[in-house]
N, C-alpha and C positions, 0 to 999 in steps of 0.2 A: 653496083660494080660496073666499071666502064668496059666497053668492048675491048679496049686495049689490054686491060688486065686479064680478061678471059682468053684473049689470043696468046698472051705471054704464058699463062698457066697451061694452056693446051700445048703450046710449043715445048715447054719444059717437060711436060708429061710424055709427049711424043719422043723427045730427045732421050728421055730415060728408057723408054721402051726400045728404042733403037740400040742404045748402049747395052741393054740387057740381052737383046737378041744377038748382037755381035759377040758379046761375051760368051753366050751359050754356044754359038757357032765355032768360036775359036778355043773353047774350053778354058776361058779366062774367068776364074771365079771373082777376081777383083772387079773386073768390068761389069759382071752381072750384078754384084753388090752395089756398085756406083749407080747403075741404071735403076735398080730398085729404090735406092735412096733418092734419086732425082724424082722418080715418080711419086714417092711418099711426100717429098717436099712440095711438089706441085699440088697434090691432093690436100695437104694441110692449108696451103694458101687459098685454094678454092673454097674450102670449108669456112675459113675466116671471112672471105668475101661474101659467102652465102649468109653468114650470121649478120654481117653489116647490112646486107640488103634486107634481111628480115626486120631489122630494127628501123630501117628507113621508111618502110611501108606501113 
């Protein structure tokens, strides 16, 4: 996994956490759900990259 991919995944997860926090602060359930979905998507990408790395080594 390249460092760029790790940074992208971390940024996407951070963005999701920020969206979720903003949604909770403004009582916006849609924004909370979007933030959680962004985090889940980033975690799935990270898991896929981890699997690729496991087979490389």
